[in-house]
C-alpha positions as CSV (number, residue, x, y, z in Angstrom):
1,M,22.5,-31.7,26.9
2,S,18.7,-32.2,26.3
3,A,17.4,-34.9,24.1
4,A,15.8,-32.4,21.7
5,L,19.1,-30.5,21.3
6,A,21.0,-33.7,20.7
7,S,18.5,-34.8,18.1
8,R,18.7,-31.4,16.4
9,Q,22.5,-31.4,16.3
10,A,22.7,-34.9,14.9
11,G,21.2,-34.2,11.5
12,G,23.3,-36.9,9.7
13,P,27.0,-37.6,9.0
14,L,27.4,-34.8,6.4
15,V,25.9,-32.2,8.7
16,Q,28.1,-33.4,11.6
17,Q,31.2,-33.1,9.4
18,Q,30.3,-29.6,8.3
19,R,29.7,-28.5,11.9
20,Q,33.1,-29.7,12.9
21,T,34.8,-27.7,10.2
22,L,32.6,-24.6,9.8
23,V,31.1,-23.7,13.1
24,P,34.4,-22.8,14.9
25,L,35.3,-20.5,11.9
26,A,32.0,-18.8,11.9
27,R,31.9,-18.3,15.7
28,A,35.3,-16.7,15.6
29,A,34.1,-14.2,13.1
30,Q,30.9,-13.2,14.9
31,G,30.4,-10.3,17.2
32,S,28.0,-10.5,20.1
33,G,24.3,-10.7,19.2
34,H,24.4,-12.3,15.8
35,V,21.9,-15.0,14.9
36,T,24.5,-17.6,13.8
37,R,25.6,-18.0,17.4
38,Q,22.1,-18.9,18.4
39,L,20.8,-21.0,15.5
40,L,22.8,-24.0,16.7
41,S,21.1,-24.1,20.1
42,T,17.4,-23.8,18.9
43,T,15.1,-26.7,19.7
44,A,12.7,-26.7,16.8
45,P,13.1,-29.7,14.5
46,V,14.3,-29.1,10.9
47,T,15.1,-31.3,8.0
48,E,18.7,-32.2,7.0
49,Q,18.4,-30.1,3.9
50,R,17.5,-27.0,6.0
51,Q,20.4,-27.8,8.3
52,Q,22.9,-27.9,5.5
53,R,21.6,-24.6,4.2
54,R,22.0,-23.1,7.7
55,L,25.6,-24.3,8.0
56,Q,26.4,-22.8,4.6
57,V,25.1,-19.5,6.0
58,V,27.1,-19.9,9.1
59,A,30.3,-20.5,7.1
60,A,29.6,-17.6,4.8
61,A,29.1,-15.4,7.8
62,A,32.8,-15.7,8.6
63,T,33.7,-13.7,5.6
64,L,31.2,-10.9,6.2
65,E,32.7,-9.1,9.1
66,A,35.6,-7.6,7.1
67,P,35.7,-3.8,7.4
68,A,34.1,-1.9,4.6
69,A,36.3,-0.4,2.0
70,A,36.5,3.4,1.8
71,A,33.9,5.1,-0.3
72,A,35.1,5.9,-3.8
73,G,34.1,8.2,-6.6
74,G,33.8,11.4,-4.6
75,E,31.5,9.8,-2.1
76,S,31.8,10.4,1.7
77,V,30.3,8.7,4.7
78,R,28.1,10.6,7.2
79,E,29.2,8.8,10.4
80,D,27.1,11.2,12.5
81,I,23.8,10.0,11.1
82,R,21.8,6.7,11.1
83,N,18.5,6.4,9.2
84,V,16.4,3.5,10.5
85,A,12.8,2.4,9.9
86,I,10.9,0.3,12.4
87,I,8.8,-2.4,10.7
88,A,6.7,-5.3,12.1
89,H,3.3,-7.0,12.2
90,V,0.5,-5.1,13.9
91,D,0.6,-5.1,17.7
92,H,4.2,-6.3,17.9
93,G,5.2,-3.0,19.7
94,K,6.7,-0.6,17.2
95,T,5.2,2.6,18.5
96,T,5.7,1.6,22.2
97,L,9.3,0.9,21.5
98,V,9.7,4.4,19.9
99,D,8.1,5.8,23.1
100,A,10.8,4.2,25.2
101,M,13.6,5.3,22.8
102,L,12.4,8.9,23.0
103,K,12.1,8.9,26.8
104,Q,15.6,7.4,27.3
105,A,17.2,9.8,24.8
106,K,16.0,12.6,27.2
107,V,13.7,14.1,24.7
108,F,11.1,15.0,27.4
109,R,11.6,16.7,30.7
110,D,11.6,14.5,33.8
111,N,8.4,16.1,35.0
112,Q,6.7,16.4,31.6
113,A,3.4,14.6,31.1
114,V,3.7,12.4,28.0
115,E,0.9,10.3,26.6
116,T,1.5,6.6,25.7
117,R,2.1,5.9,22.0
118,V,3.1,9.5,21.6
119,M,3.8,9.0,17.8
120,D,0.2,8.0,17.2
121,S,-1.0,11.7,17.0
122,N,-4.0,11.0,14.8
123,D,-7.4,10.8,16.5
124,L,-8.3,7.6,14.7
125,E,-4.9,6.0,15.6
126,R,-5.5,6.7,19.3
127,E,-9.1,5.4,19.2
128,R,-8.2,2.2,17.4
129,G,-4.8,1.6,19.0
130,I,-3.0,1.2,15.7
131,T,-0.6,3.2,13.5
132,I,-2.1,4.3,10.2
133,L,0.4,6.9,8.9
134,S,4.1,6.6,8.9
135,K,5.9,9.4,10.9
136,N,9.4,10.7,11.4
137,T,11.3,11.6,14.5
138,A,14.9,11.7,15.6
139,V,17.0,11.1,18.8
140,R,20.6,11.7,19.6
141,Y,22.8,9.0,21.2
142,K,26.5,9.6,22.0
143,G,27.0,12.2,19.3
144,T,25.1,10.2,16.6
145,K,21.7,11.4,15.3
146,I,19.3,8.5,14.7
147,N,16.4,9.3,12.4
148,I,13.6,7.0,13.3
149,I,10.6,6.2,11.0
150,D,7.6,4.6,12.7
151,T,5.5,2.6,10.2
152,P,2.0,0.9,10.3
153,G,1.7,-2.8,10.9
154,H,-1.6,-3.5,9.1
155,A,-1.4,-5.1,5.7
156,D,-3.9,-2.6,4.4
157,F,-1.4,0.2,5.0
158,G,1.5,-1.6,3.4
159,G,1.8,1.3,0.9
160,E,3.0,3.5,3.8
161,V,5.8,1.1,4.5
162,E,6.9,0.7,0.9
163,R,7.4,4.4,0.3
164,V,9.2,5.3,3.5
165,L,11.8,2.5,3.2
166,N,13.5,4.7,0.6
167,M,14.6,7.1,3.4
168,A,16.1,4.4,5.6
169,D,19.5,2.7,5.4
170,G,18.4,-0.1,7.8
171,V,15.4,-1.5,9.5
172,L,14.5,-2.8,13.0
173,L,12.3,-5.8,12.4
174,L,10.3,-6.3,15.6
175,V,9.0,-9.8,16.3
176,D,6.7,-10.7,19.2
177,S,8.5,-13.2,21.6
178,V,5.3,-15.3,21.7
179,E,3.7,-15.0,18.3
180,G,6.8,-15.0,16.2
181,P,6.7,-13.9,12.5
182,M,3.2,-13.2,11.3
183,P,1.8,-12.5,7.8
184,Q,2.7,-8.8,7.8
185,T,6.2,-9.6,9.1
186,R,6.7,-11.5,5.8
187,F,5.4,-8.6,3.7
188,V,7.6,-5.8,5.3
189,L,10.7,-8.0,5.5
190,R,10.3,-8.9,1.8
191,K,10.2,-5.2,0.9
192,A,13.3,-4.5,3.1
193,L,15.3,-7.4,1.5
194,E,14.3,-6.3,-2.0
195,L,15.8,-2.9,-1.3
196,N,18.9,-4.5,0.3
197,K,18.3,-2.8,3.7
198,K,20.3,-3.9,6.7
199,V,17.9,-5.8,9.0
200,V,18.3,-5.8,12.8
201,V,15.9,-8.3,14.4
202,V,14.4,-7.1,17.7
203,V,12.6,-9.8,19.7
204,N,10.2,-7.7,21.6
205,K,8.0,-8.3,24.7
206,V,10.6,-10.8,26.2
207,D,9.0,-10.2,29.6
208,R,5.8,-12.0,28.7
209,P,5.3,-15.2,30.7
210,A,4.9,-17.4,27.6
211,A,8.0,-15.9,25.8
212,R,9.8,-18.5,23.6
213,C,12.7,-16.6,22.2
214,D,14.7,-19.5,20.7
215,W,11.6,-20.6,18.7
216,V,11.0,-17.1,17.4
217,I,14.6,-16.7,16.2
218,D,14.4,-20.0,14.5
219,Q,11.1,-19.1,12.7
220,T,12.6,-15.7,11.7
221,F,15.6,-17.4,10.2
222,E,13.3,-19.7,8.3
223,L,11.4,-16.7,7.0
224,F,14.6,-15.1,5.7
225,L,15.4,-18.4,3.9
226,D,11.9,-18.6,2.4
227,L,12.2,-15.0,1.1
228,G,15.5,-15.9,-0.7
229,A,17.7,-13.7,1.5
230,S,21.4,-13.7,0.7
231,D,24.0,-15.2,3.1
232,E,24.8,-11.7,4.3
233,Q,21.2,-10.9,5.0
234,C,20.7,-14.2,6.8
235,D,23.4,-13.3,9.3
236,F,21.2,-10.8,11.0
237,P,22.1,-9.3,14.4
238,V,19.6,-9.8,17.2
239,V,18.5,-7.7,20.2
240,Y,16.1,-8.8,22.9
241,A,13.9,-6.0,24.3
242,S,10.7,-5.0,26.1
243,G,9.4,-1.7,24.7
244,M,6.9,-1.4,27.6
245,A,9.6,-1.8,30.3
246,G,12.3,0.1,28.3
247,I,14.9,-2.6,28.6
248,A,17.1,-4.5,26.1
249,G,20.1,-6.8,25.9
250,P,22.0,-9.3,23.9
251,S,20.1,-12.3,25.3
252,P,16.8,-12.8,27.2
253,D,18.8,-13.5,30.4
254,E,21.2,-10.5,30.0
255,L,18.9,-7.5,29.8
256,A,20.3,-4.1,30.7
257,D,18.2,-1.6,32.8
258,D,17.7,0.6,29.7
259,L,17.8,0.5,25.9
260,E,21.5,1.2,25.5
261,P,22.2,-2.2,23.9
262,L,19.6,-1.4,21.2
263,F,21.1,2.0,20.5
264,D,24.6,0.5,20.4
265,M,23.3,-2.1,17.9
266,I,21.8,0.5,15.7
267,V,25.0,2.6,15.6
268,R,27.2,-0.5,15.1
269,E,25.1,-2.5,12.5
270,V,23.1,0.1,10.5
271,A,25.5,1.6,7.9
272,P,25.9,5.3,7.9
273,P,24.6,7.0,4.7
274,T,27.2,7.1,1.9
275,V,26.6,10.3,-0.1
276,Q,28.0,12.7,-2.6
277,M,28.2,16.0,-0.8
278,D,29.5,18.1,-3.8
279,A,27.0,16.7,-6.4
280,P,23.9,18.5,-7.6
281,L,20.9,18.5,-5.3
282,Q,18.6,15.4,-5.4
283,L,15.8,15.0,-2.8
284,L,13.1,12.4,-3.3
285,V,9.8,13.4,-1.7
286,T,8.5,10.4,0.2
287,N,5.8,12.0,2.4
288,L,3.6,15.0,2.7
289,D,2.3,17.0,5.6
290,Y,0.1,20.1,5.9
291,D,0.1,23.1,8.2
292,E,-2.6,25.7,8.1
293,H,0.0,28.5,8.3
294,K,2.9,27.0,6.2
295,G,0.9,25.1,3.7
296,R,2.1,21.9,2.1
297,I,5.2,20.3,3.7
298,A,7.4,18.0,1.7
299,I,9.4,15.4,3.6
300,G,12.2,13.4,2.2
301,R,15.9,12.4,2.4
302,V,18.6,14.5,0.7
303,Q,20.2,11.9,-1.6
304,S,23.0,14.1,-2.9
305,G,24.2,17.8,-2.6
306,T,22.9,20.3,-0.1
307,V,19.5,22.0,0.1
308,R,19.4,25.5,1.5
309,K,16.6,27.8,2.7
310,G,15.6,30.3,0.0
311,D,17.1,28.2,-2.9
312,S,15.3,28.2,-6.2
313,I,14.7,24.6,-7.3
314,V,12.8,22.4,-9.7
315,F,10.7,19.3,-9.0
316,T,9.9,16.7,-11.5
317,K,9.4,12.9,-12.2
318,P,11.2,10.8,-14.8
319,G,9.6,11.4,-18.2
320,D,8.1,14.8,-17.3
321,A,8.5,17.2,-20.3
322,K,8.3,20.4,-18.2
323,P,9.7,20.4,-14.7
324,Q,8.0,22.8,-12.2
325,T,9.9,25.5,-10.5
326,G,9.7,26.8,-6.9
327,R,11.5,28.4,-4.0
328,I,12.1,26.8,-0.6
329,S,10.7,29.2,2.0
330,E,11.5,27.2,5.2
331,L,13.6,24.2,5.9
332,F,13.4,21.8,8.9
333,V,15.2,18.8,10.3
334,Y,13.8,16.3,12.9
335,D,15.6,16.5,16.2
336,N,14.4,15.2,19.6
337,F,10.7,14.8,18.6
338,A,10.5,18.3,17.1
339,R,10.9,20.0,13.8
340,V,13.8,22.4,14.1
341,G,14.3,25.2,11.6
342,V,17.7,25.2,9.8
343,D,19.4,27.1,7.0
344,E,20.8,24.1,5.1
345,V,20.7,20.3,5.1
346,A,23.4,18.1,3.7
347,A,23.1,14.8,1.9
348,G,22.2,11.8,4.1
349,D,19.8,13.6,6.4
350,I,16.0,13.6,6.4
351,C,14.4,17.0,6.2
352,A,11.0,18.8,5.7
353,L,10.6,21.9,3.6
354,T,7.8,24.4,2.7
355,G,7.1,26.7,-0.2
356,L,6.3,24.1,-2.9
357,A,2.5,24.1,-3.1
358,A,2.3,21.7,-6.1
359,V,4.9,19.1,-5.1
360,S,3.7,15.5,-4.7
361,I,5.1,12.2,-3.4
362,G,7.5,10.5,-5.8
363,E,8.8,13.7,-7.3
364,T,12.5,14.7,-7.1
365,I,13.6,18.1,-6.0
366,C,16.6,19.0,-8.2
367,D,19.2,21.7,-8.9
368,P,17.8,23.9,-11.8
369,Q,21.2,23.7,-13.5
370,D,21.3,19.9,-13.3
371,V,17.9,18.2,-13.4
372,R,18.3,14.5,-12.8
373,P,15.1,13.0,-11.3
374,L,15.4,9.8,-9.2
375,P,13.2,6.8,-10.0
376,T,9.7,7.4,-8.6
377,I,8.2,5.4,-5.8
378,E,6.4,2.2,-6.8
379,V,3.9,0.4,-4.6
380,E,1.9,-2.8,-5.1
381,E,-1.4,-2.6,-6.9
382,P,-4.7,-2.3,-5.0
383,T,-6.9,-5.4,-4.6
384,V,-10.3,-4.1,-3.5
385,R,-12.6,-1.6,-5.2
386,M,-15.7,0.3,-3.9
387,T,-18.0,2.8,-5.5
388,F,-18.3,6.2,-3.8
389,S,-21.3,8.3,-4.9
390,V,-23.5,11.1,-3.8
391,N,-26.1,10.2,-1.1
392,T,-29.5,9.5,-2.7
393,S,-31.4,8.2,0.4
394,P,-34.6,9.9,1.6
395,F,-32.5,11.5,4.4
396,A,-29.9,12.9,2.1
397,G,-28.5,16.3,3.0
398,Q,-29.8,16.4,6.5
399,E,-26.6,15.7,8.4
400,G,-23.7,16.5,6.1
401,K,-21.8,19.7,5.3
402,Y,-20.3,18.5,2.0
403,V,-22.8,16.6,-0.1
404,T,-22.2,17.3,-3.8
405,S,-20.3,15.3,-6.3
406,R,-17.8,18.2,-6.7
407,N,-17.1,18.1,-3.0
408,L,-16.6,14.4,-3.2
409,K,-14.3,14.6,-6.2
410,D,-12.1,17.3,-4.7
411,R,-11.7,15.3,-1.4
412,L,-10.7,12.1,-3.2
413,E,-8.2,13.9,-5.4
414,R,-6.7,15.5,-2.3
415,E,-6.3,12.0,-0.8
416,L,-4.5,10.8,-3.9
417,E,-1.7,13.3,-3.2
418,R,-0.6,11.5,-0.1
419,N,-2.1,8.0,-0.3
420,L,0.0,6.2,-3.0
421,A,-1.8,2.9,-2.6
422,L,-5.2,4.5,-3.6
423,R,-6.6,4.7,-7.1
424,V,-9.7,6.9,-8.1
425,E,-11.4,6.5,-11.5
426,P,-14.7,7.9,-12.8
427,G,-17.8,5.7,-12.1
428,E,-20.8,4.8,-14.2
429,G,-22.5,8.2,-13.7
430,A,-21.3,11.7,-13.2
431,E,-21.9,11.4,-9.4
432,S,-20.0,8.2,-8.7
433,F,-16.3,7.3,-8.4
434,E,-14.5,4.0,-8.4
435,V,-12.0,4.0,-5.5
436,S,-9.5,1.1,-5.2
437,G,-7.3,0.3,-2.2
438,R,-5.4,-2.4,-0.4
439,G,-8.5,-3.7,1.6
440,S,-11.7,-2.8,3.4
441,L,-9.8,-1.3,6.3
442,H,-7.7,0.9,4.0
443,L,-10.9,2.3,2.4
444,G,-12.8,2.3,5.7
445,I,-10.2,4.7,7.3
446,L,-10.6,7.0,4.4
447,M,-14.4,7.0,4.8
448,E,-14.1,7.6,8.6
449,N,-11.9,10.6,8.0
450,M,-14.2,12.0,5.4
451,R,-17.3,11.7,7.6
452,R,-15.5,13.4,10.5
453,E,-14.7,16.2,8.2
454,G,-18.4,16.7,7.4
455,Y,-18.8,14.7,4.2
456,E,-22.0,12.8,3.4
457,F,-22.0,10.0,0.7
458,E,-22.9,6.4,0.0
459,V,-20.7,3.5,-0.9
460,G,-21.3,0.1,-2.6
461,P,-20.1,-3.2,-1.3
462,P,-16.3,-4.0,-1.6
463,K,-15.4,-5.8,-4.8
464,V,-12.2,-7.7,-5.4
465,I,-10.2,-6.6,-8.4
466,T,-9.6,-9.5,-10.8
467,K,-7.4,-9.4,-13.9
468,S,-6.2,-11.6,-16.8
469,D,-2.8,-13.3,-16.9
470,E,-0.6,-13.6,-20.0
471,S,-2.6,-16.6,-21.3
472,G,-5.9,-14.7,-20.9
473,T,-7.0,-16.7,-17.8
474,R,-9.0,-14.8,-15.2
475,V,-7.0,-14.5,-12.0
476,E,-7.9,-13.1,-8.6
477,P,-5.8,-12.1,-5.5
478,M,-4.9,-14.8,-3.0
479,E,-4.0,-14.2,0.6
480,E,-2.3,-16.0,3.4
481,A,-4.6,-16.1,6.4
482,V,-3.3,-17.0,9.9
483,V,-5.9,-17.7,12.5
484,E,-5.0,-18.1,16.2
485,V,-7.9,-19.6,18.1
486,P,-8.4,-21.6,21.4
487,E,-8.5,-25.3,20.8
488,E,-12.2,-25.7,21.6
489,H,-13.1,-23.5,18.6
490,V,-10.9,-25.0,16.0
491,G,-13.8,-27.0,14.5
492,Q,-15.9,-23.8,13.9
493,V,-13.0,-22.1,12.2
494,V,-12.2,-25.1,9.9
495,D,-15.8,-25.3,8.9
496,L,-16.1,-21.6,8.2
497,M,-12.9,-21.5,6.1
498,G,-14.0,-24.6,4.2
499,Q,-17.2,-23.0,3.2
500,R,-15.2,-20.1,1.7
501,K,-12.9,-22.4,-0.4
502,A,-9.8,-21.8,1.8
503,Q,-7.0,-24.4,1.6
504,M,-5.3,-25.3,4.9
505,V,-1.5,-25.1,4.6
506,D,-0.4,-25.7,8.2
507,M,-1.7,-26.4,11.6
508,T,0.5,-26.0,14.7
509,A,0.2,-25.5,18.4
510,G,0.1,-21.8,19.3
511,S,0.9,-20.2,22.7
512,E,-1.2,-20.5,25.9
513,G,-3.6,-23.2,24.8
514,T,-4.2,-21.9,21.3
515,T,-3.9,-23.5,17.8
516,R,-2.5,-21.6,14.8
517,L,-4.1,-22.4,11.5
518,K,-2.6,-21.2,8.2
519,Y,-4.7,-21.0,5.1
520,E,-4.5,-19.8,1.5
521,I,-7.8,-18.1,0.7
522,P,-9.1,-15.8,-2.1
523,T,-9.4,-12.2,-1.1
524,R,-13.1,-12.3,-2.0
525,A,-13.7,-14.9,0.7
526,L,-12.3,-12.5,3.3
527,L,-15.1,-10.0,2.8
528,G,-17.4,-10.4,5.8
529,L,-15.3,-13.2,7.3
530,R,-14.0,-11.4,10.3
531,N,-17.4,-10.8,11.9
532,A,-18.6,-14.3,11.1
533,M,-15.4,-15.8,12.7
534,L,-15.8,-13.7,15.8
535,T,-19.4,-14.8,16.2
536,A,-18.5,-18.5,15.7
537,T,-15.6,-18.4,18.2
538,K,-17.2,-16.1,20.8
539,G,-14.8,-13.3,20.0
540,T,-11.6,-15.3,20.7
541,A,-10.2,-15.8,17.2
542,V,-7.4,-13.5,15.9
543,L,-7.3,-13.3,12.1
544,N,-4.3,-11.9,10.1
545,T,-3.9,-11.8,6.4
546,N,-1.3,-10.9,3.8
547,L,-1.5,-10.8,0.0
548,I,0.7,-13.6,-1.5
549,G,-0.1,-13.4,-5.3
550,Y,-2.8,-14.2,-7.8
551,T,-4.5,-17.5,-8.6
552,P,-7.1,-18.7,-11.2
553,Y,-10.6,-17.6,-10.4
554,V,-12.1,-20.2,-8.0
555,G,-15.8,-19.5,-8.8
556,D,-18.7,-18.3,-6.7
557,I,-18.2,-18.0,-2.9
558,M,-21.1,-17.6,-0.4
559,T,-20.0,-14.8,1.9
560,R,-23.4,-14.2,3.8
561,E,-26.0,-16.8,4.6
562,N,-28.6,-14.6,6.3
563,G,-30.9,-12.1,4.6
564,S,-31.9,-8.6,5.8
565,L,-34.9,-7.2,7.6
566,V,-36.0,-4.3,5.3
567,C,-38.2,-1.4,6.4
568,H,-41.2,-0.7,4.1
569,E,-42.4,2.5,5.7
570,T,-40.8,5.9,6.6
571,G,-41.3,7.1,10.1
572,Q,-40.2,6.6,13.7
573,V,-39.5,3.2,15.2
574,T,-41.9,2.1,18.0
575,A,-41.3,-0.4,20.8
576,Y,-44.7,-1.9,20.0
577,A,-43.6,-2.8,16.4
578,L,-40.2,-4.0,17.4
579,D,-41.7,-6.5,19.9
580,S,-42.8,-8.6,17.0
581,V,-40.1,-7.7,14.5
582,Q,-37.3,-8.9,16.9
583,Q,-38.7,-12.4,16.7
584,R,-37.5,-12.5,13.0
585,G,-33.8,-11.8,13.7
586,R,-31.3,-9.4,15.2
587,L,-32.0,-5.6,15.1
588,F,-29.9,-2.6,14.2
589,V,-32.4,0.1,15.5
590,T,-34.0,1.1,18.8
591,P,-37.3,2.8,19.6
592,G,-37.3,6.4,18.6
593,D,-34.9,6.1,15.6
594,Q,-36.0,7.6,12.3
595,V,-36.0,5.1,9.5
596,Y,-37.1,5.2,5.8
597,E,-38.4,2.8,3.2
598,G,-35.7,0.4,1.9
599,Q,-33.5,0.8,5.0
600,V,-32.0,-2.4,6.4
601,I,-32.9,-2.5,10.1
602,G,-31.7,-5.9,11.1
603,I,-30.4,-9.4,10.1
604,Y,-33.1,-11.9,9.1
605,Q,-32.7,-15.3,10.7
606,R,-33.1,-17.1,7.3
607,S,-31.8,-16.5,3.8
608,G,-33.5,-13.9,1.6
609,D,-34.9,-10.6,2.7
610,L,-38.0,-9.9,4.7
611,K,-40.0,-6.6,4.6
612,V,-41.2,-5.5,8.0
613,N,-42.9,-2.4,9.5
614,P,-41.0,-1.1,12.6
615,C,-43.1,2.0,12.7
616,K,-46.5,0.4,13.5
617,K,-48.3,1.9,16.4
618,K,-50.8,0.4,18.8
619,A,-54.4,1.3,17.7
620,L,-56.2,3.4,20.3
621,T,-59.9,2.9,21.0
622,N,-62.4,4.2,23.5
623,M,-62.8,0.7,24.9
624,R,-61.2,-0.1,28.2
625,A,-58.7,-2.9,28.0
626,A,-59.6,-6.0,30.0
627,G,-56.0,-6.4,31.3
628,K,-53.0,-4.2,31.8
629,D,-50.7,-3.8,28.7
630,A,-47.8,-6.3,28.7
631,T,-44.3,-4.8,29.3
632,V,-42.4,-4.8,26.1
633,V,-38.8,-6.1,26.4
634,I,-36.6,-5.1,23.4
635,S,-33.3,-7.0,22.8
636,E,-30.1,-5.0,22.7
637,P,-29.5,-3.9,19.1
638,I,-26.2,-4.5,17.1
639,P,-24.3,-1.2,16.9
640,V,-23.8,-0.4,13.3
641,T,-20.3,1.1,13.0
642,L,-18.7,1.8,9.6
643,D,-16.4,-1.3,9.9
644,Y,-19.4,-3.5,10.7
645,A,-21.5,-2.1,7.8
646,L,-18.7,-2.7,5.3
647,E,-18.4,-6.3,6.5
648,Y,-22.2,-6.8,6.4
649,V,-23.2,-5.1,3.2
650,A,-24.4,-7.4,0.3
651,D,-24.2,-6.9,-3.5
652,D,-27.7,-5.4,-3.7
653,E,-27.1,-3.0,-0.7
654,L,-25.4,0.3,0.0
655,V,-23.8,1.9,3.0
656,E,-25.0,5.5,3.7
657,V,-22.2,7.4,5.5
658,T,-22.9,10.8,7.2
659,P,-21.2,12.7,10.0
660,A,-23.9,11.5,12.5
661,S,-25.0,8.1,11.2
662,V,-24.1,4.9,9.3
663,R,-27.0,3.1,7.7
664,V,-27.4,0.2,5.4
665,R,-30.0,0.4,2.7
666,K,-31.2,-1.6,-0.4
667,N,-29.8,-0.3,-3.7
668,P,-32.7,0.9,-5.9
669,A,-30.6,0.4,-9.0
670,A,-30.1,-3.3,-8.2
671,K,-33.8,-3.8,-8.0
672,K,-34.3,-2.2,-11.5
673,K,-31.6,-4.5,-12.9
674,K,-33.5,-7.6,-11.7
């Protein structure tokens, strides 16, 4: 036995006594794969108080394996269905694992060309390599239909996770075998535990050279305890897998050649839906899709009763005085990565239906003879606000197809139908709108989709939404920030976070020569932080955040030290002018670009703004030059993407968004206020 293990098992006389009496009982009660078997062999140091709590969980686990009692009150159990959502932190392998599950369930032909991350069907998702929208699919395994819901991992898209968990009976919580639980792991797990969903922990990427599975399981267990999980929830089953290789097993050293152990675990551990088949129809709409031929498609789980093609139904929310009526024109279920038309769907299954043009997320589809709407879907409040308005720059209307305030209003209202975490309110004038979301990325994805659709508009800088608590004190959102950075750049990160009034909570050794720093930082301080951190650490830092609550307002925070280089003439940029301008800072433009007065064309190397003329041309005379003209060497400009512009923009600036360009400009209204 190793010294570390002996030290961990010692824990004090009380702990030793509890081990001798409780551990054999718990082990006898456990099936293969449960965490309680592995907690006693982990090597991370814990306090005696933690150890006592663990042993209580181990003891309680012995009573949790009793067979479930038969459903009562007219309820029945659908043993042929399992509904499971896959949740995790970003880049922990959710969509890749779904790929492997689809392939091994023989959804595709052997000679069929299948793209990687087949569930990421959106163009933006493929370009960025992330999941933005939750999606449904289904596979069949040994006679059981497994409905799978793939969810986003970014904190900004947490609203997608919150609403689709209503459709699932259990969740697969993926945790990277090297990184362990990350901030978004905490968020999605908290939501699953609040809804009392069965959690199956999947330690993914076990084939990585630096994998540390025992440490990951220990950290995951600690996370369950920190979130106040019950004894039953803490006794979570564990599967070890590699989504990329398509293998899984009960331990890192016992991996099968396929994902059969994972499928077996889902069928065994995730409870089948318990439903009332003969009750009146209730279907909670949790997602919307659109087809240019079929129109709006409502997606949800049938909670009770049976829904049939051609039925007349009503859809409503709690408190609605007048429910709306409609008729179901087509009905689909998910099966083997396709929507399959059916005539009826019974309670417990997930389906999609058409014919209801006005239905929205959170409404319940009911039997007209018995209207009993289910509680609507609630998501957490937005934390960041931005002002969307009609483009007023000198180049307005030259590149966009939809440029009026009516176009903008209609598009934002359409987004509200599907995006529950979004809020839209009227702005100061008739041509502006206050749009609130979960973060800059959440709103940035909306803007990127709009510009690709042909919309032209301008947005103000992101503003954090503050509020007052019960005592009238002004409070602001606080986030947990985890930074993983190579050891040689720790000093730069600590200095940068200190300038933004972040409080260090923890500092531990990461994997492969990195250090993991955990901070509590106001959401305001995160605006513009990502680019500054990448610059300070030469692109090596990884920053992840998660909202943890609200704290009293901490005062002013300096988010940008440098000023802007501002153009004071409209025209075409010349190399001759840039030769002198580039000595003042970093540029956003290249020779030949069209610019206008008030446009930000670069970053000034000092604080405050500097007006420059990038359109100046060399004066031509009839005198022969004494020497040959010097060759002008222009530095490579910073590419201004939408994400970069939203990080860079200051309080007195605007971001002009068109289908062809993203520009930063000074806000004329801010100048008038001064």
